[in-house]
TIMAR-669709 format. One line per 10 residues: number of its first residue (from 1); their letters; for each residue x, y, z of N, C-alpha, C, O. Coordinates in steps of 0.001 Angstrom, whole numbers, plus 500000, padded with zeros to 6 digits. Example, Ala and Ser with C-alpha at 12.3 -4.5 7.8 and 13.67 -1.06 7.14 Angstrom:
1	AS	513190,494310,507800,512300,495500,507800,513200,496700,507800,514236,496681,508465 | 512850,497750,507080,513670,498940,507140,512900,500030,507870,513409,501138,508039
end
This chain:
1	MRIVSLVPSL	686902,249832,727650,687546,250640,728686,688082,251938,728100,688566,251979,726969 | 687986,252980,728886,688558,254286,728551,689385,254707,729764,688836,255048,730812 | 690706,254680,729612,691608,254874,730746,692299,256227,730650,692841,256586,729604 | 692273,256978,731757,693105,258162,731905,694165,257830,732950,693835,257394,734053 | 695418,258030,732612,696509,257756,733554,697136,259064,734002,697531,259891,733180 | 697223,259243,735300,697841,260431,735882,699205,260110,736472,699745,260888,737259 | 699764,258960,736090,701050,258497,736626,701963,258141,735456,701692,257161,734761 | 703029,258894,735212,703868,258665,734036,704359,257234,733867,704257,256673,732775 | 704887,256638,734921,705427,255282,734785,704333,254263,734492,704577,253261,733820 | 703126,254521,734997,702041,253565,734778,701378,253775,733422,700756,252859,732884
11	TELLCQLGLR	701510,254977,732868,701111,255179,731474,701973,254299,730578,701479,253661,729648 | 703267,254277,730874,704172,253412,730118,703792,251941,730293,703774,251186,729321 | 703491,251535,731519,703101,250153,731773,701842,249784,731002,701768,248703,730416 | 700858,250662,730996,699617,250391,730271,699898,250147,728787,699306,249258,728175 | 700798,250935,728219,701162,250731,726808,701872,249398,726629,701619,248687,725656 | 702753,249053,727553,703472,247781,727470,702517,246595,727611,702792,245508,727104 | 701408,246806,728291,700397,245751,728440,699486,245636,727221,698592,244790,727184 | 699715,246486,726231,698906,246432,725011,697622,247229,725093,696674,246956,724357 | 697579,248229,725994,696339,248972,726241,696389,250395,725681,695639,251263,726128 | 697256,250632,724721,697356,251985,724161,696023,252471,723597,695675,253638,723781
21	EQLVGRTGFC	695278,251621,722925,694019,252062,722317,692956,252385,723356,692012,253121,723066 | 693095,251846,724561,692149,252148,725637,692561,253401,726423,691791,253906,727239 | 693767,253892,726175,694286,255049,726892,693788,256324,726219,694181,256622,725091 | 692928,257078,726899,692316,258264,726286,692822,259573,726879,692460,260646,726397 | 693659,259502,727926,694176,260713,728529,695408,260431,729358,695581,259329,729878 | 696282,261452,729481,697546,261314,730212,697982,262701,730687,697422,263714,730267 | 698987,262736,731566,699554,264018,731969,700657,264414,730989,701105,263614,730168 | 701077,265666,731102,702170,266130,730265,703497,265498,730614,704445,265565,729831 | 703575,264874,731798,704805,264196,732209,704831,262737,731765,705834,262050,731957 | 703755,262267,731183,703697,260897,730649,704350,260915,729269,703681,261181,728271
31	IHPRDALRDV	705637,260636,729207,706401,260833,727975,706886,259531,727334,707423,259561,726227 | 706711,258415,727991,707152,257126,727441,705954,256195,727291,705113,256133,728188 | 705858,255469,726174,706669,255543,724948,706237,256736,724091,705052,256908,723804 | 707192,257539,723696,706916,258845,723089,706025,258744,721853,705019,259448,721762 | 706380,257874,720898,705614,257796,719654,704179,257336,719894,703241,257853,719286 | 704018,256356,720788,702682,255822,721058,701779,256850,721715,700561,256810,721542 | 702368,257774,722470,701561,258739,723237,701319,260046,722496,700618,260925,722999 | 701885,260178,721324,701835,261449,720614,700410,261990,720477,700191,263193,720619 | 699448,261120,720206,698078,261567,719949,697148,261400,721142,695941,261602,721014 | 697688,261037,722296,696852,260885,723488,696698,262245,724164,697704,262870,724499
41	PRVGGTKDVD	695473,262723,724376,695254,264057,724960,695891,264208,726341,695943,263260,727125 | 696372,265419,726620,696942,265737,727925,695871,266376,728814,694982,267089,728347 | 695993,266094,730103,695018,266639,731057,695712,267442,732152,695242,267482,733289 | 696833,268082,731812,697587,268853,732791,698754,268063,733325,699247,267144,732671 | 699205,268426,734537,700326,267740,735167,699863,266772,736227,698662,266590,736425 | 700807,266147,736913,700438,265190,737962,699840,265900,739175,698998,265338,739876 | 700279,267137,739422,699786,267894,740581,698662,268869,740220,697871,269260,741079 | 698600,269255,738951,697593,270252,738544,696727,269698,737412,696706,270237,736306 | 696032,268638,737705,695167,267968,736726,693976,268864,736392,693357,269446,737283 | 693666,268967,735118,692489,269706,734662,691284,268758,734720,691081,267940,733823
51	VERVRALAPT	690504,268879,735771,689394,267944,736006,688362,268032,734892,687759,267022,734532 | 688149,269218,734342,687165,269364,733269,687606,268627,732007,686774,268077,731285 | 688900,268614,731743,689395,267841,730602,689179,266357,730834,688816,265618,729918 | 689404,265930,732063,689157,264514,732391,687677,264200,732186,687341,263171,731601 | 686805,265061,732652,685366,264853,732494,685006,264686,731013,684231,263799,730654 | 685574,265545,730160,685247,265514,728737,685687,264208,728075,685116,263806,727061 | 686696,263544,728642,687196,262291,728061,686354,261084,728478,686514,259997,727924 | 685462,261270,729445,684540,260226,729912,685248,258905,730201,684885,257879,729626 | 686248,258911,731079,686971,257663,731362,686143,256687,732189,685289,257082,732983 | 686415,255419,731983,685851,254391,732862,686800,254103,734017,686366,253659,735080
61	HVVVNVDENE	688116,254357,733814,689134,254125,734833,690098,255311,734846,690447,255848,733795 | 690521,255713,736035,691565,256736,736177,692641,256174,737104,692361,255812,738247 | 693858,256105,736604,694982,255553,737359,695679,256685,738100,696085,257674,737490 | 695820,256541,739423,696441,257576,740250,697471,256940,741173,697550,255719,741309 | 698262,257817,741805,699281,257354,742745,699270,258242,743980,699097,259456,743874 | 699454,257645,745143,699366,258366,746404,700411,259473,746491,700113,260561,746982 | 701630,259212,746021,702694,260208,746106,702599,261277,745026,702967,262427,745264 | 702114,260917,743855,702196,261828,742713,700968,262709,742521,701077,263788,741939 | 699827,262283,742986,698594,263032,742715,697970,263559,744004,698044,262920,745054 | 697357,264733,743904,696750,265372,745069,695381,264766,745377,694538,264640,744489
71	KPVVDRIAGL	695166,264390,746651,693923,263717,747028,692671,264545,746724,691696,263978,746230 | 692645,265870,746997,691431,266635,746678,691061,266565,745194,689882,266505,744846 | 692067,266573,744331,691806,266481,742897,691276,265096,742548,690330,264960,741772 | 691896,264065,743128,691440,262692,742878,690004,262520,743361,689207,261851,742704 | 689669,263114,744497,688302,263027,745015,687306,263674,744043,686204,263165,743841 | 687706,264791,743452,686820,265453,742482,686608,264562,741253,685499,264458,740729 | 687677,263933,740815,687565,263046,739654,686696,261836,739996,685896,261384,739177 | 686860,261320,741210,686037,260185,741636,684558,260538,741580,683721,259683,741290 | 684239,261801,741857,682855,262235,741800,682258,262210,740407,681040,262289,740243 | 683126,262098,739392,682638,262008,738012,682145,260603,737674,681430,260407,736692
81	GPEIVVTHPI	682534,259627,738500,682017,258279,738289,682969,257199,737830,682597,256027,737884 | 684206,257519,737368,685073,256436,736909,685614,255619,738077,685591,256067,739223 | 686092,254439,737782,686785,253640,738791,688165,254252,739000,688915,254447,738043 | 688499,254556,740256,689805,255129,740580,690748,253979,740952,690509,253245,741910 | 691812,253843,740181,692794,252784,740418,693942,253413,741201,694797,254089,740629 | 693954,253184,742517,694944,253809,743398,696168,252903,743518,696047,251710,743796 | 697346,253485,743307,698590,252725,743420,699491,253379,744458,699467,254596,744639 | 700293,252552,745142,701211,253077,746150,702319,252070,746441,702498,251665,747590 | 703067,251661,745412,704154,250707,745663,705271,251355,746468,705633,252508,746229 | 705807,250618,747409,706922,251111,748220,708140,250208,748058,709262,250696,747922
91	TVDDNLALIE	707924,248895,748072,709037,247964,747917,709135,247486,746469,708228,247701,745665 | 710242,246841,746160,710419,246265,744818,709372,245188,744574,708844,245074,743468 | 709065,244393,745603,708035,243365,745453,706659,243979,745200,705826,243380,744520 | 706421,245173,745746,705153,245857,745480,704985,246132,743983,703871,246094,743462 | 706084,246404,743307,706001,246655,741869,705568,245400,741127,704806,245473,740163 | 706055,244249,741579,705638,242982,740984,704138,242775,741167,703439,242388,740230 | 703652,243035,742372,702213,242894,742645,701406,243869,741806,700314,243538,741344 | 701940,245076,741606,701245,246082,740809,701094,245605,739363,700016,245719,738780 | 702159,245078,738794,702121,244586,737408,701059,243492,737272,700252,243509,736343 | 701069,242555,738198,700110,241454,738131,698680,241947,738341,697750,241447,737709
101	SFGERFDARA	698506,242925,739225,697152,243439,739467,696627,244183,738245,695431,244117,737958 | 697487,244885,737521,697060,245551,736295,696655,244522,735241,695708,244738,734486 | 697372,243411,735196,697001,242345,734266,695607,241826,734541,694840,241564,733614 | 695276,241675,735822,693945,241203,736200,692882,242269,735925,691851,241984,735315 | 693139,243479,736372,692140,244534,736293,691816,244916,734847,690667,245211,734518 | 692834,244909,733994,692645,245385,732620,692655,244252,731595,692826,244482,730398 | 692468,243017,732088,692325,241848,731216,693525,241713,730267,693377,241559,729055 | 694711,241777,730869,695945,241620,730089,696877,240674,730838,698066,240947,730999 | 696314,239560,731289,697037,238664,732193,698286,238056,731567,699333,237993,732211 | 698187,237613,730331,699321,236921,729710,700519,237856,729563,701648,237485,729883
111	VAQRIADRQR	700266,239062,729080,701362,240023,728920,701918,240420,730277,703132,240542,730444 | 701030,240623,731248,701466,241007,732586,702375,239942,733195,703357,240269,733861 | 702054,238681,732970,702889,237612,733516,704263,237595,732870,705257,237304,733535 | 704329,237900,731590,705637,237956,730933,706478,239101,731500,707684,238960,731705 | 705824,240232,731748,706539,241357,732348,706946,241020,733781,708059,241337,734203 | 706044,240376,734531,706352,239977,735906,707537,239012,735940,708376,239090,736838 | 707605,238117,734978,708737,237187,734916,710045,237932,734683,711088,237533,735199 | 709993,239013,733906,711179,239841,733698,711642,240461,735008,712841,240553,735274 | 710678,240887,735824,711090,241453,737118,711700,240381,738005,712705,240628,738671 | 711106,239194,738021,711664,238124,738850,713103,237822,738439,713963,237590,739289
121	EAVHRVGTRR	713358,237826,737142,714715,237575,736654,715665,238684,737101,716798,238413,737501 | 715198,239942,737034,716038,241062,737448,716333,241005,738948,717463,241240,739375 | 715304,240690,739743,715484,240576,741190,716466,239455,741510,717308,239594,742397 | 716354,238340,740783,717281,237226,740996,718713,237641,740675,719644,237306,741407 | 718881,238371,739580,720229,238803,739191,720826,239708,740258,721996,239565,740614 | 720021,240644,740773,720500,241524,741837,720809,240714,743092,721791,240977,743787 | 719957,239724,743374,720112,238930,744583,721344,238056,744600,721764,237608,745667 | 721931,237804,743449,723153,236983,743407,724390,237785,743792,725469,237223,743979 | 724228,239101,743910,725352,239964,744267,725326,240288,745761,724268,240291,746390 | 726500,240559,746312,726606,241002,747696,727272,242369,747705,728339,242549,747118
131	FAPVDVLYLI	726650,243323,748364,727147,244696,748352,727462,245164,749768,726671,244968,750691 | 728614,245778,749922,728891,246473,751176,727999,247712,751205,727915,248423,750203 | 727333,247989,752326,726435,249139,752364,727182,250461,752191,728263,250655,752748 | 726599,251350,751423,727124,252695,751226,726012,253675,751587,724929,253637,751003 | 726281,254547,752543,725286,255533,752949,725233,256670,751935,726262,257228,751555 | 724009,257007,751500,723838,258043,750482,722771,259040,750924,721836,258701,751649 | 722938,260262,750470,721894,261278,750585,721380,261503,749171,722105,262009,748314 | 720135,261130,748931,719542,261194,747594,718689,262458,747514,717728,262612,748267 | 719041,263353,746606,718341,264633,746490,717366,264620,745318,717707,264209,744208 | 716138,265082,745592,715124,265165,744538,714738,266597,744209,714027,266835,743232
141	WKDPWMSIGR	715210,267584,745031,714789,268961,744808,715783,269916,745433,716543,269547,746328 | 715767,271168,744942,716539,272226,745575,715660,273461,745712,714692,273641,744973 | 716022,274314,746683,715219,275531,746971,713769,275206,747314,712876,275682,746613 | 713487,274426,748347,714438,273910,749332,715018,272557,748913,714473,271866,748053 | 716136,272203,749547,716700,270877,749337,715744,269831,749910,715250,269974,751028 | 715493,268786,749138,714616,267713,749613,715229,266362,749289,715911,266196,748278 | 714972,265400,750170,715529,264062,750015,714422,263011,750149,713240,263323,750005 | 714810,261787,750419,713864,260678,750534,714085,259938,751847,715221,259782,752295 | 713002,259486,752459,713108,258610,753603,713299,257168,753155,713211,256862,751965 | 713558,256294,754104,713838,254890,753752,712603,254115,753322,712718,253119,752608
151	ETFIAHMLAA	711416,254557,753746,710194,253850,753351,709577,254496,752122,708414,254897,752127 | 710370,254587,751082,709923,255064,749783,710385,254080,748730,711314,253303,748952 | 709726,254121,747577,710104,253210,746497,711546,253462,746061,712293,252518,745803 | 711935,254737,745979,713301,255056,745574,714297,254421,746541,715267,253792,746117 | 714055,254586,747834,714981,254059,748830,715093,252535,748736,716181,251983,748903 | 713986,251862,748473,714035,250403,748357,714758,249974,747084,715463,248965,747085 | 714591,250728,746001,715346,250424,744784,716843,250586,745039,717635,249727,744654 | 717224,251669,745676,718639,251882,745989,719177,250794,746915,720291,250301,746736 | 718364,250429,747908,718800,249424,748881,719049,248070,748235,719820,247267,748759 | 718406,247810,747108,718614,246535,746409,720069,246355,746007,720542,245227,745867
161	VGLRSVVTEA	720789,247475,745818,722209,247385,745466,723078,247986,746578,724193,248443,746328 | 722555,247979,747795,723359,248356,748949,723537,249834,749183,724391,250229,749976 | 722742,250681,748505,722828,252120,748717,721752,252516,749727,720560,252402,749442 | 722163,252974,750890,721259,253159,752027,721037,254642,752305,721984,255383,752573 | 719776,255066,752239,719455,256458,752510,719775,256810,753956,719428,256069,754876 | 720444,257956,754151,720784,258385,755508,719612,259079,756195,719673,259365,757391 | 718546,259351,755444,717361,259979,756035,716519,258881,756680,715990,258012,755987 | 716397,258921,757977,715715,257845,758703,714325,258236,759187,713572,257376,759645 | 713967,259520,759096,712652,259938,759580,711542,259215,758810,711634,259021,757598 | 710508,258826,759526,709376,258166,758875,708484,259173,758165,707943,258878,757099
171	QPRYPQVDDP	708325,260362,758748,707464,261392,758186,708172,262750,758273,708840,263019,759271 | 708046,263600,757272,707459,263289,755974,708354,262342,755181,709549,262222,755451 | 707768,261690,754224,708529,260696,753474,709534,261345,752528,710497,260707,752103 | 709303,262622,752201,710225,263369,751346,710597,264656,752079,710077,265723,751753 | 711484,264567,753059,711742,265695,753959,712709,266726,753376,713494,266423,752477 | 712637,267937,753902,713642,268940,753605,714917,268614,754383,714865,268082,755492 | 716050,268941,753788,717338,268703,754435,718173,269977,754319,717859,270884,753549 | 719247,270014,755111,720151,271154,755063,720958,271142,753770,720982,270150,753041 | 721608,272247,753509,722473,272371,752340,723470,271211,752325,724289,271105,753237 | 723422,270341,751316,724278,269149,751320,725766,269457,751188,726599,268607,751504
181	SVDARGARVV	726115,270660,750727,727530,271013,750665,728091,271298,752053,729305,271316,752254 | 727178,271525,753020,727581,271808,754398,727348,270595,755291,728203,270238,756102 | 726179,269962,755135,725801,268836,756002,725165,267737,755167,724002,267850,754779 | 725909,266680,754887,725399,265554,754110,724946,264409,755003,724736,263293,754528 | 724796,264682,756298,724298,263685,757269,725181,262442,757330,724692,261349,757617 | 726441,262596,757068,727365,261469,757154,727387,260574,755937,728022,259519,755959 | 726704,260974,754870,726692,260154,753649,728066,260134,752987,728776,261139,752993 | 728439,258994,752418,729660,258924,751616,729445,259512,750234,730376,260019,749609 | 728183,259438,749756,727861,259947,748423,726551,260721,748492,725593,260283,749129 | 726517,261873,747834,725276,262610,747636,724853,262379,746196,725580,262718,745262
191	LLSSEPYRFL	723667,261797,746022,723149,261463,744693,722178,262549,744238,721220,262872,744940 | 722432,263100,743069,721599,264172,742509,720737,263586,741404,721239,263244,740334 | 719440,263469,741663,718539,262805,740729,718169,263714,739552,718134,264938,739677 | 717899,263091,738422,717503,263850,737227,716034,264243,737239,715588,264988,736366 | 715268,263749,738225,713875,264164,738371,713411,263885,739798,713950,262994,740455 | 712423,264630,740287,711617,265641,739595,712362,266943,739314,712035,267650,738361 | 713390,267272,740161,714248,268393,739800,715338,267859,738878,715898,266792,739130 | 715636,268587,737824,716605,268084,736859,718021,268534,737241,718536,269525,736722 | 718635,267781,738158,720015,268066,738521,720927,267704,737351,720788,266646,736737 | 721856,268601,737060,722775,268429,735943,724213,268389,736455,724465,268565,737647
201	ERHRLALQRA	725142,268157,735548,726552,268098,735920,727011,269407,736560,727849,269392,737461 | 726474,270530,736108,726890,271805,736680,726464,271923,738146,727161,272548,738945 | 725329,271328,738500,724917,271326,739903,725875,270476,740733,726256,270851,741842 | 726256,269336,740182,727186,268454,740897,728512,269159,741145,729040,269128,742256 | 729047,269794,740108,730339,270472,740238,730266,271610,741251,731191,271812,742038 | 729157,272353,741226,729014,273464,742159,728973,272968,743599,729592,273568,744478 | 728255,271888,743847,728183,271335,745196,729523,270766,745632,729926,270937,746782 | 730208,270095,744730,731499,269522,745076,732499,270625,745425,733281,270485,746365 | 732469,271729,744658,733373,272841,744938,733027,273518,746263,733907,273954,747004 | 731702,273598,746549,731253,274291,747757,731460,273459,749016,731472,274003,750120
211	SARRTPMFAT	731622,272158,748865,731760,271287,750026,733025,271627,750802,734097,271815,750228 | 732874,271700,752102,734008,272053,752947,734987,270893,753115,736109,271083,753585 | 734555,269690,752729,735405,268502,752909,735616,267824,751553,734918,268124,750584 | 736562,266930,751499,736789,266164,750273,735738,265079,750102,735503,264595,748994 | 735114,264706,751197,733991,263771,751141,732787,264497,751747,732990,265344,752617 | 731558,264217,751342,731185,263116,750455,731492,263406,748990,731842,264520,748602 | 731345,262357,748207,731414,262521,746770,730012,262859,746272,729025,262358,746808 | 729922,263710,745247,728645,264075,744646,728542,263413,743277,729499,263437,742503 | 727379,262817,742972,727209,262102,741703,725782,262268,741203,724845,262311,741999 | 725614,262360,739894,724275,262403,739307,723755,260980,739107,724530,260029,739017
221	IDGEMTSWYG	722424,260853,739039,721798,259540,738850,720493,259716,738076,719815,260734,738211 | 720153,258727,737276,718937,258756,736453,717714,258520,737338,717499,257412,737831 | 716917,259567,737535,715757,259460,738410,714664,258545,737903,713957,257935,738704 | 714503,258431,736582,713494,257517,736050,713815,256081,736453,712912,255293,736732 | 715085,255747,736482,715493,254379,736770,715365,254024,738248,715392,252847,738607 | 715227,255020,739095,715089,254745,740523,713682,254971,741051,713307,254403,742077 | 712893,255801,740357,711595,256193,740931,710381,255717,740151,709275,255698,740691 | 710562,255330,738890,709399,254913,738090,709030,253471,738412,709891,252626,738657 | 707719,253214,738404,707213,251871,738635,707093,251136,737300,707544,251621,736262 | 706470,249950,737352,706174,249222,736124,707405,248668,735445,708342,248213,736100
231	TRAIDGLHYL	707393,248713,734114,708483,248108,733351,709795,248858,733538,710862,248247,733489 | 709738,250169,733750,710982,250928,733889,711706,250563,735181,712930,250678,735246 | 710990,250132,736196,711647,249678,737426,712463,248413,737176,713487,248191,737823 | 712013,247594,736246,712779,246391,735897,714093,246807,735248,715160,246319,735619 | 714010,247706,734281,715226,248251,733673,716070,248940,734736,717299,248916,734680 | 715393,249557,735710,716093,250267,736764,716970,249353,737608,718056,249757,738023 | 716523,248137,737867,717339,247193,738637,718634,246866,737896,719705,246812,738499 | 718527,246648,736584,719726,246390,735790,720624,247629,735775,721843,247521,735910 | 720018,248793,735611,720772,250051,735611,721540,250222,736924,722715,250589,736919 | 720869,249954,738044,721488,250163,739344,722655,249221,739593,723596,249580,740301
241	LGYRDALDRA	722608,248018,739022,723760,247121,739138,724995,247756,738506,726067,247782,739111 | 724841,248263,737292,725959,248913,736623,726368,250197,737329,727552,250521,737416 | 725375,250924,737834,725652,252175,738530,726460,251912,739795,727408,252637,740095 | 726085,250877,740532,726805,250566,741774,728251,250185,741476,729160,250590,742201 | 728470,249416,740423,729841,249042,740058,730666,250284,739727,731814,250409,740155 | 730064,251214,738951,730774,252432,738586,731018,253306,739818,732071,253932,739937 | 730056,253346,740722,730196,254139,741934,731312,253589,742813,732090,254358,743378 | 731398,252263,742934,732461,251658,743728,733834,252003,743158,734772,252279,743907 | 733949,251986,741835,735233,252340,741222,735592,253796,741523,736746,254119,741803 | 734574,254675,741458,734815,256093,741738,735194,256308,743204,736071,257118,743505
251	LDACGAKLEE	734536,255587,744116,734865,255705,745530,736273,255198,745817,737001,255790,746614 | 736657,254101,745166,738010,253572,745347,739039,254584,744852,740066,254797,745495 | 738761,255206,743711,739673,256196,743159,739773,257416,744075,740851,257975,744278 | 738616,257815,744624,738597,258953,745535,739393,258636,746795,740149,259474,747288 | 739220,257428,747309,739964,257008,748500,741456,256991,748265,742239,257384,749131 | 741848,256532,747082,743275,256480,746755,743873,257892,746719,744997,258105,747175 | 743118,258849,746176,743609,260225,746125,743766,260815,747516,744721,261542,747792 | 742800,260488,748404,742881,261006,749763,744110,260442,750481,744780,261158,751225 | 744399,259170,750257,745568,258549,750882,746857,259190,750388,747834,259304,751128 | 746844,259608,749123,748022,260248,748539,748107,261718,748935,749112,262383,748684
261	GG	747015,262228,749570,746991,263635,749932,746623,264537,748799,746874,265741,748848 | 746002,263946,747728,745654,264741,746576,744288,265361,746678,743860,266067,745764
end
């Protein structure tokens, strides 16, 4: 097998499945595991794939994702003859099915089952907790501001720990929203993701200062832990448990200040 992966999280999964030697191409955003990928050729980005570079690598399989890769580009690559492995997980359970399907497709069943068992354990750990729902506006971009709908993988990951996206529109799945410092759609918390736009602490502070009200609260969040599939989604479930606990403490502290008039 000669695999080109155009999906960063699934490049990581392929390496975790023991398929690094079969991986002959990746995007520039495929950065984990860093040392293992150092010598794997790049074929552009997730949106601007260099089809000629892919052709030169003569892959037997190309891994793509409905949200991350452009269909016209994928169609051109399909015309080169490789098997196109299309992925589109939306729920947490979809990630489990994806891991198992990769084990079958790439003849790595034993390793895939061990990874799948890790996800089952993480899901069980999350399932033992009960969370009061907290409405959030999750931002992935600015200029224009963009968020996530509820039928996205990110939204389902957040929902696992009771964080509910206030964006209810079905389409587009990643809609533009108004300036969150003015209109947060009733969210108690605005979450600023570290990817695909790299929101930093300075962005959070600027939005908090610009907000006309003391609520919502603005907070940064690790985008890899909420949006990546494969093994990182398993780590993401554990991360979100700790994140939710920290967020609840911050909300309680914020509420106490408001009661004091501070």
